[in-house]
MDTraj code that builds the backbone (N, CA, C; nanometers):
import mdtraj as md
import numpy as np

residues = "MET PRO LYS THR PRO LYS SER SER PRO PRO LYS PRO PRO ARG THR LYS ALA ASN ARG ALA LYS ARG ARG ARG LEU ALA HIS LEU LEU ARG LEU ALA VAL GLN LYS GLU LYS ALA GLU ARG ALA GLU ARG HIS ALA GLY ILE ARG ARG GLN PRO ARG ALA GLY ARG PRO ARG THR ARG ARG PRO SER ARG ARG".split()
xyz = np.array([
    [-21.6370, -4.8112, -3.9096],
    [-21.6384, -4.6914, -3.8274],
    [-21.5390, -4.5902, -3.8870],
    [-21.5810, -4.4601, -3.9031],
    [-21.4897, -4.3617, -3.9631],
    [-21.3749, -4.3274, -3.8698],
    [-21.2627, -4.2992, -3.9346],
    [-21.1435, -4.2647, -3.8559],
    [-21.1550, -4.1213, -3.8054],
    [-21.1043, -4.0981, -3.6874],
    [-21.1056, -3.9616, -3.6331],
    [-20.9788, -3.8899, -3.6793],
    [-20.9889, -3.7628, -3.7127],
    [-20.8694, -3.6918, -3.7587],
    [-20.7644, -3.6819, -3.6485],
    [-20.6412, -3.7067, -3.6853],
    [-20.5331, -3.7048, -3.5880],
    [-20.4402, -3.5885, -3.6230],
    [-20.4023, -3.5093, -3.5272],
    [-20.3145, -3.3962, -3.5551],
    [-20.1734, -3.4467, -3.5829],
    [-20.1030, -3.3734, -3.6670],
    [-19.9672, -3.4142, -3.7026],
    [-19.8715, -3.3775, -3.5895],
    [-19.7605, -3.4483, -3.5826],
    [-19.6636, -3.4181, -3.4755],
    [-19.6045, -3.2788, -3.4953],
    [-19.5562, -3.2143, -3.3901],
    [-19.5015, -3.0789, -3.4031],
    [-19.3781, -3.0768, -3.4934],
    [-19.3665, -2.9736, -3.5741],
    [-19.2545, -2.9620, -3.6672],
    [-19.1308, -2.9119, -3.5924],
    [-19.0146, -2.9668, -3.6238],
    [-18.8918, -2.9177, -3.5596],
    [-18.8617, -2.7746, -3.6066],
    [-18.8016, -2.6927, -3.5219],
    [-18.7759, -2.5528, -3.5586],
    [-18.6914, -2.5376, -3.6850],
    [-18.5974, -2.6300, -3.7052],
    [-18.5106, -2.6202, -3.8233],
    [-18.5940, -2.6348, -3.9515],
    [-18.6848, -2.7306, -3.9510],
    [-18.7723, -2.7531, -4.0667],
    [-18.8572, -2.6296, -4.0923],
    [-18.9127, -2.5753, -3.9826],
    [-18.9969, -2.4552, -3.9955],
    [-18.9177, -2.3407, -4.0562],
    [-18.7935, -2.3220, -4.0089],
    [-18.7092, -2.2126, -4.0572],
    [-18.6770, -2.2316, -4.2058],
    [-18.6435, -2.3561, -4.2425],
    [-18.6105, -2.3844, -4.3822],
    [-18.7291, -2.3579, -4.4742],
    [-18.8451, -2.4013, -4.4304],
    [-18.9666, -2.3794, -4.5114],
    [-18.9937, -2.2306, -4.5269],
    [-18.9792, -2.1578, -4.4162],
    [-19.0031, -2.0124, -4.4200],
    [-18.9047, -1.9464, -4.5160],
    [-18.7792, -1.9892, -4.5105],
    [-18.6756, -1.9332, -4.5983],
    [-18.7105, -1.9607, -4.7456],
    [-18.7497, -2.0857, -4.7711],
    [-18.7859, -2.1245, -4.9080],
    [-18.9041, -2.0430, -4.9591],
    [-19.0054, -2.0278, -4.8702],
    [-19.1243, -1.9499, -4.9088],
    [-19.0859, -1.8071, -4.9412],
    [-19.0009, -1.7492, -4.8569],
    [-18.9576, -1.6097, -4.8770],
    [-18.8824, -1.5942, -5.0085],
    [-18.7898, -1.6869, -5.0356],
    [-18.7127, -1.6804, -5.1597],
    [-18.8044, -1.6935, -5.2819],
    [-18.8979, -1.7871, -5.2737],
    [-18.9915, -1.8075, -5.3851],
    [-19.0726, -1.6800, -5.4084],
    [-19.1141, -1.6174, -5.2983],
    [-19.1931, -1.4936, -5.3073],
    [-19.1110, -1.3835, -5.3741],
    [-18.9858, -1.3679, -5.3302],
    [-18.8988, -1.2651, -5.3885],
    [-18.8753, -1.2913, -5.5371],
    [-18.8581, -1.4183, -5.5712],
    [-18.8370, -1.4549, -5.7114],
    [-18.9595, -1.4190, -5.7949],
    [-19.0787, -1.4502, -5.7412],
    [-19.2031, -1.4168, -5.8134],
    [-19.2133, -1.2665, -5.8349],
    [-19.1811, -1.1894, -5.7308],
    [-19.1867, -1.0429, -5.7424],
    [-19.0891, -0.9932, -5.8481],
    [-18.9684, -1.0495, -5.8490],
    [-18.8667, -1.0080, -5.9457],
    [-18.9134, -1.0356, -6.0878],
    [-18.9722, -1.1526, -6.1087],
    [-19.0209, -1.1898, -6.2419],
    [-19.1332, -1.0955, -6.2837],
    [-19.2238, -1.0661, -6.1907],
    [-19.3351, -0.9744, -6.2193],
    [-19.2818, -0.8382, -6.2626],
    [-19.1849, -0.7882, -6.1876],
    [-19.1271, -0.6573, -6.2147],
    [-19.0618, -0.6556, -6.3530],
    [-18.9847, -0.7602, -6.3796],
    [-18.9148, -0.7715, -6.5082],
    [-19.0153, -0.7741, -6.6228],
    [-19.1221, -0.8501, -6.6063],
    [-19.2260, -0.8594, -6.7098],
    [-19.2895, -0.7232, -6.7340],
    [-19.3190, -0.6515, -6.6249],
    [-19.3816, -0.5198, -6.6374],
    [-19.2891, -0.4243, -6.7133],
    [-19.1598, -0.4258, -6.6770],
    [-19.0627, -0.3381, -6.7441],
    [-19.0534, -0.3729, -6.8921],
    [-19.0492, -0.5021, -6.9191],
    [-19.0371, -0.5479, -7.0577],
    [-19.1580, -0.5042, -7.1392],
    [-19.2771, -0.5212, -7.0820],
    [-19.4002, -0.4819, -7.1508],
    [-19.3986, -0.3312, -7.1773],
    [-19.3524, -0.2563, -7.0776],
    [-19.3444, -0.1106, -7.0914],
    [-19.2502, -0.0716, -7.2052],
    [-19.1325, -0.1359, -7.2068],
    [-19.0349, -0.1069, -7.3131],
    [-19.0936, -0.1365, -7.4500],
    [-19.1598, -0.2520, -7.4618],
    [-19.2160, -0.2906, -7.5911],
    [-19.3258, -0.1947, -7.6333],
    [-19.4069, -0.1524, -7.5382],
    [-19.5134, -0.0570, -7.5686],
    [-19.4513, 0.0729, -7.6186],
    [-19.3421, 0.1147, -7.5541],
    [-19.2720, 0.2364, -7.5945],
    [-19.2179, 0.2253, -7.7350],
    [-19.1650, 0.1086, -7.7675],
    [-19.1093, 0.0866, -7.9012],
    [-19.2200, 0.0948, -8.0049],
    [-19.3327, 0.0335, -7.9760],
    [-19.4413, 0.0272, -8.0743],
    [-19.5041, 0.1636, -8.1005],
    [-19.5027, 0.2508, -8.0005],
    [-19.5695, 0.3800, -8.0170],
    [-19.4995, 0.4690, -8.1194],
    [-19.3672, 0.4525, -8.1307],
    [-19.2935, 0.5384, -8.2228],
    [-19.3043, 0.4840, -8.3648],
    [-19.3189, 0.5743, -8.4645],
    [-19.3270, 0.5260, -8.6027],
    [-19.1909, 0.4711, -8.6464],
    [-19.1945, 0.3766, -8.7357],
    [-19.0706, 0.3165, -8.7843],
    [-18.9959, 0.4131, -8.8744],
    [-18.8637, 0.4187, -8.8588],
    [-18.7834, 0.5033, -8.9464],
    [-18.7648, 0.4307, -9.0796],
    [-18.7493, 0.5052, -9.1860],
    [-18.7256, 0.4437, -9.3167],
    [-18.8551, 0.4119, -9.3889],
    [-18.8476, 0.3123, -9.4771],
    [-18.9645, 0.2782, -9.5587],
    [-19.0755, 0.2183, -9.4733],
    [-19.2001, 0.2419, -9.5087],
    [-19.3100, 0.1824, -9.4317],
    [-19.3100, 0.0306, -9.4506],
    [-19.3612, -0.0368, -9.3535],
    [-19.3664, -0.1822, -9.3589],
    [-19.4719, -0.2240, -9.4618],
    [-19.4353, -0.3101, -9.5532],
    [-19.5321, -0.3537, -9.6553],
    [-19.5499, -0.5033, -9.6439],
    [-19.6547, -0.5525, -9.7030],
    [-19.6782, -0.6973, -9.7009],
    [-19.5857, -0.7624, -9.8010],
    [-19.5157, -0.8636, -9.7557],
    [-19.4260, -0.9351, -9.8469],
    [-19.4969, -1.0581, -9.9013],
    [-19.4732, -1.0944, -10.0284],
    [-19.5361, -1.2151, -10.0808],
    [-19.4789, -1.3381, -10.0092],
    [-19.5557, -1.4402, -9.9957],
    [-19.5040, -1.5599, -9.9271],
    [-19.3961, -1.6229, -10.0132],
    [-19.3094, -1.6974, -9.9486],
    [-19.1955, -1.7539, -10.0223],
    [-19.2318, -1.8810, -10.0989],
    [-19.3512, -1.9308, -10.0805],
    [-19.3892, -2.0533, -10.1527],
    [-19.4191, -2.0248, -10.2971],
])
top = md.Topology()
chain = top.add_chain()
for i, resn in enumerate(residues, 1):
    res = top.add_residue(resn, chain, resSeq=i)
    for name in ("N", "CA", "C"):
        top.add_atom(name, md.element.get_by_symbol(name[0]), res)
traj = md.Trajectory(xyz[None], top)
């Protein structure tokens, strides 16, 4: 005979608060990383758009 689903016992408020805090911190961390990545990509794109000063980049022979 199949088992009937049983609901889990109610979570204590302290556990709920801790989980919520952890979720919030993780979310903020993800946002910070996203922002940092976007800024970094922007900076790199800016660097690449400008021509290099000095001699043009040439192909170097391999060292082997």
